[in-house]
C-alpha positions as protocol buffer text, in pm:
chain_id: "A"
residue {
  index: 1
  type: UNK
  ca { x: 28 y: 27 z: 18 }
}
residue {
  index: 2
  type: UNK
  ca { x: 233 y: 225 z: 69 }
}
residue {
  index: 3
  type: UNK
  ca { x: 453 y: 179 z: -236 }
}
residue {
  index: 4
  type: UNK
  ca { x: 156 y: 209 z: -394 }
}
residue {
  index: 5
  type: UNK
  ca { x: 111 y: 599 z: -310 }
}
residue {
  index: 6
  type: UNK
  ca { x: 502 y: 600 z: -377 }
}
residue {
  index: 7
  type: UNK
  ca { x: 425 y: 561 z: -677 }
}
residue {
  index: 8
  type: UNK
  ca { x: 100 y: 738 z: -708 }
}
residue {
  index: 9
  type: UNK
  ca { x: 274 y: 1052 z: -571 }
}
residue {
  index: 10
  type: UNK
  ca { x: 539 y: 991 z: -803 }
}
residue {
  index: 11
  type: UNK
  ca { x: 324 y: 1003 z: -1111 }
}
residue {
  index: 12
  type: UNK
  ca { x: 164 y: 1325 z: -1005 }
}
residue {
  index: 13
  type: UNK
  ca { x: 502 y: 1471 z: -975 }
}
residue {
  index: 14
  type: UNK
  ca { x: 619 y: 1370 z: -1307 }
}
residue {
  index: 15
  type: UNK
  ca { x: 273 y: 1511 z: -1416 }
}
residue {
  index: 16
  type: UNK
  ca { x: 285 y: 1853 z: -1279 }
}
residue {
  index: 17
  type: UNK
  ca { x: 682 y: 1914 z: -1362 }
}
residue {
  index: 18
  type: UNK
  ca { x: 576 y: 1792 z: -1809 }
}
residue {
  index: 19
  type: UNK
  ca { x: 330 y: 1994 z: -1809 }
}
residue {
  index: 20
  type: UNK
  ca { x: 467 y: 2358 z: -1634 }
}
residue {
  index: 21
  type: UNK
  ca { x: 849 y: 2263 z: -1650 }
}
residue {
  index: 22
  type: UNK
  ca { x: 1183 y: 2078 z: -1628 }
}
residue {
  index: 23
  type: UNK
  ca { x: 1121 y: 1718 z: -1466 }
}
residue {
  index: 24
  type: UNK
  ca { x: 1156 y: 1704 z: -1121 }
}
residue {
  index: 25
  type: UNK
  ca { x: 1084 y: 1340 z: -1113 }
}
residue {
  index: 26
  type: UNK
  ca { x: 1418 y: 1010 z: -1101 }
}
residue {
  index: 27
  type: UNK
  ca { x: 1404 y: 907 z: -1441 }
}
residue {
  index: 28
  type: UNK
  ca { x: 1670 y: 803 z: -1757 }
}
residue {
  index: 29
  type: UNK
  ca { x: 1749 y: 1217 z: -1790 }
}
residue {
  index: 30
  type: UNK
  ca { x: 1841 y: 1308 z: -1463 }
}
residue {
  index: 31
  type: UNK
  ca { x: 2209 y: 1194 z: -1345 }
}
residue {
  index: 32
  type: UNK
  ca { x: 2286 y: 981 z: -1081 }
}
residue {
  index: 33
  type: UNK
  ca { x: 2321 y: 1243 z: -786 }
}
residue {
  index: 34
  type: UNK
  ca { x: 2016 y: 1394 z: -829 }
}
residue {
  index: 35
  type: UNK
  ca { x: 1862 y: 1051 z: -887 }
}
residue {
  index: 36
  type: UNK
  ca { x: 1923 y: 972 z: -509 }
}
residue {
  index: 37
  type: UNK
  ca { x: 1902 y: 1298 z: -383 }
}
residue {
  index: 38
  type: UNK
  ca { x: 1490 y: 1296 z: -539 }
}
residue {
  index: 39
  type: UNK
  ca { x: 1495 y: 941 z: -370 }
}
residue {
  index: 40
  type: UNK
  ca { x: 1622 y: 1123 z: 7 }
}
residue {
  index: 41
  type: UNK
  ca { x: 1355 y: 1414 z: -19 }
}
residue {
  index: 42
  type: UNK
  ca { x: 1133 y: 1141 z: -51 }
}
residue {
  index: 43
  type: UNK
  ca { x: 1140 y: 878 z: 205 }
}
residue {
  index: 44
  type: UNK
  ca { x: 1190 y: 1221 z: 452 }
}
residue {
  index: 45
  type: UNK
  ca { x: 884 y: 1394 z: 342 }
}
residue {
  index: 46
  type: UNK
  ca { x: 714 y: 1010 z: 415 }
}
residue {
  index: 47
  type: UNK
  ca { x: 906 y: 967 z: 698 }
}
residue {
  index: 48
  type: UNK
  ca { x: 782 y: 1325 z: 774 }
}
residue {
  index: 49
  type: UNK
  ca { x: 426 y: 1209 z: 718 }
}
residue {
  index: 50
  type: UNK
  ca { x: 425 y: 913 z: 900 }
}
residue {
  index: 51
  type: UNK
  ca { x: 506 y: 1138 z: 1200 }
}
residue {
  index: 52
  type: UNK
  ca { x: 223 y: 1247 z: 1195 }
}
residue {
  index: 53
  type: UNK
  ca { x: -11 y: 905 z: 1175 }
}
residue {
  index: 54
  type: UNK
  ca { x: -195 y: 780 z: 1491 }
}
residue {
  index: 55
  type: UNK
  ca { x: -32 y: 448 z: 1606 }
}
residue {
  index: 56
  type: UNK
  ca { x: -336 y: 269 z: 1493 }
}
residue {
  index: 57
  type: UNK
  ca { x: -241 y: 377 z: 1097 }
}
residue {
  index: 58
  type: UNK
  ca { x: 139 y: 303 z: 1249 }
}
residue {
  index: 59
  type: UNK
  ca { x: 110 y: -38 z: 1259 }
}
residue {
  index: 60
  type: UNK
  ca { x: -209 y: -106 z: 1017 }
}
residue {
  index: 61
  type: UNK
  ca { x: 28 y: 43 z: 742 }
}
residue {
  index: 62
  type: UNK
  ca { x: 407 y: -185 z: 884 }
}
residue {
  index: 63
  type: UNK
  ca { x: 101 y: -518 z: 808 }
}
residue {
  index: 64
  type: UNK
  ca { x: 17 y: -423 z: 539 }
}
residue {
  index: 65
  type: UNK
  ca { x: 350 y: -388 z: 408 }
}
residue {
  index: 66
  type: UNK
  ca { x: 506 y: -644 z: 560 }
}
residue {
  index: 67
  type: UNK
  ca { x: 704 y: -914 z: 392 }
}
residue {
  index: 68
  type: UNK
  ca { x: 550 y: -1152 z: 324 }
}
residue {
  index: 69
  type: UNK
  ca { x: 172 y: -1037 z: 294 }
}
residue {
  index: 70
  type: UNK
  ca { x: -28 y: -1057 z: 667 }
}
residue {
  index: 71
  type: UNK
  ca { x: -367 y: -1283 z: 630 }
}
residue {
  index: 72
  type: UNK
  ca { x: -615 y: -987 z: 716 }
}
residue {
  index: 73
  type: UNK
  ca { x: -746 y: -1225 z: 989 }
}
residue {
  index: 74
  type: UNK
  ca { x: -429 y: -1195 z: 1137 }
}
residue {
  index: 75
  type: UNK
  ca { x: -400 y: -790 z: 1075 }
}
residue {
  index: 76
  type: UNK
  ca { x: -774 y: -811 z: 1192 }
}
residue {
  index: 77
  type: UNK
  ca { x: -703 y: -972 z: 1532 }
}
residue {
  index: 78
  type: UNK
  ca { x: -348 y: -830 z: 1588 }
}
residue {
  index: 79
  type: UNK
  ca { x: -566 y: -510 z: 1546 }
}
residue {
  index: 80
  type: UNK
  ca { x: -862 y: -569 z: 1697 }
}
residue {
  index: 81
  type: UNK
  ca { x: -1063 y: -473 z: 1427 }
}
residue {
  index: 82
  type: UNK
  ca { x: -1337 y: -618 z: 1207 }
}
residue {
  index: 83
  type: UNK
  ca { x: -1177 y: -746 z: 902 }
}
residue {
  index: 84
  type: UNK
  ca { x: -1426 y: -528 z: 690 }
}
residue {
  index: 85
  type: UNK
  ca { x: -1291 y: -135 z: 856 }
}
residue {
  index: 86
  type: UNK
  ca { x: -886 y: -246 z: 759 }
}
residue {
  index: 87
  type: UNK
  ca { x: -1005 y: -96 z: 419 }
}
residue {
  index: 88
  type: UNK
  ca { x: -1200 y: 212 z: 523 }
}
residue {
  index: 89
  type: UNK
  ca { x: -922 y: 202 z: 812 }
}
residue {
  index: 90
  type: UNK
  ca { x: -629 y: 186 z: 522 }
}
residue {
  index: 91
  type: UNK
  ca { x: -798 y: 478 z: 308 }
}
residue {
  index: 92
  type: UNK
  ca { x: -799 y: 722 z: 606 }
}
residue {
  index: 93
  type: UNK
  ca { x: -452 y: 686 z: 715 }
}
residue {
  index: 94
  type: UNK
  ca { x: -358 y: 727 z: 349 }
}
residue {
  index: 95
  type: UNK
  ca { x: -603 y: 986 z: 284 }
}
residue {
  index: 96
  type: UNK
  ca { x: -452 y: 1125 z: 601 }
}
residue {
  index: 97
  type: UNK
  ca { x: -60 y: 1112 z: 418 }
}
residue {
  index: 98
  type: UNK
  ca { x: -213 y: 1297 z: 143 }
}
residue {
  index: 99
  type: UNK
  ca { x: -266 y: 1600 z: 371 }
}
residue {
  index: 100
  type: UNK
  ca { x: 49 y: 1610 z: 542 }
}
residue {
  index: 101
  type: UNK
  ca { x: 241 y: 1946 z: 405 }
}
residue {
  index: 102
  type: UNK
  ca { x: 549 y: 1745 z: 316 }
}
residue {
  index: 103
  type: UNK
  ca { x: 458 y: 1526 z: 110 }
}
residue {
  index: 104
  type: UNK
  ca { x: 210 y: 1774 z: -55 }
}
residue {
  index: 105
  type: UNK
  ca { x: 586 y: 1990 z: -133 }
}
residue {
  index: 106
  type: UNK
  ca { x: 727 y: 1786 z: -293 }
}
residue {
  index: 107
  type: UNK
  ca { x: 472 y: 1671 z: -538 }
}
residue {
  index: 108
  type: UNK
  ca { x: 426 y: 2057 z: -595 }
}
residue {
  index: 109
  type: UNK
  ca { x: 814 y: 2134 z: -638 }
}
């Protein structure tokens, strides 16, 4: 889920950059140093955004991004929520990440 959110952020940044100026997302046109700088900025913005989340969101997103995947029944039992409530809670956590100013600043460049 977090990987999907990162990918969404990068796609949005590419769209924004291609329509409004120079390329700002990592791709073949960036020098390796610029690429790694972008990655470091993205990671810092996501860490800052995660710090604003509730402990429940931390636990949920950690379980949903674990490798190997954690079954929904185990997520439900560990967090004490119904299986049917996992997706809406995940959506709320990801929405909170999207509202955080750090990733928004990274997207807008």
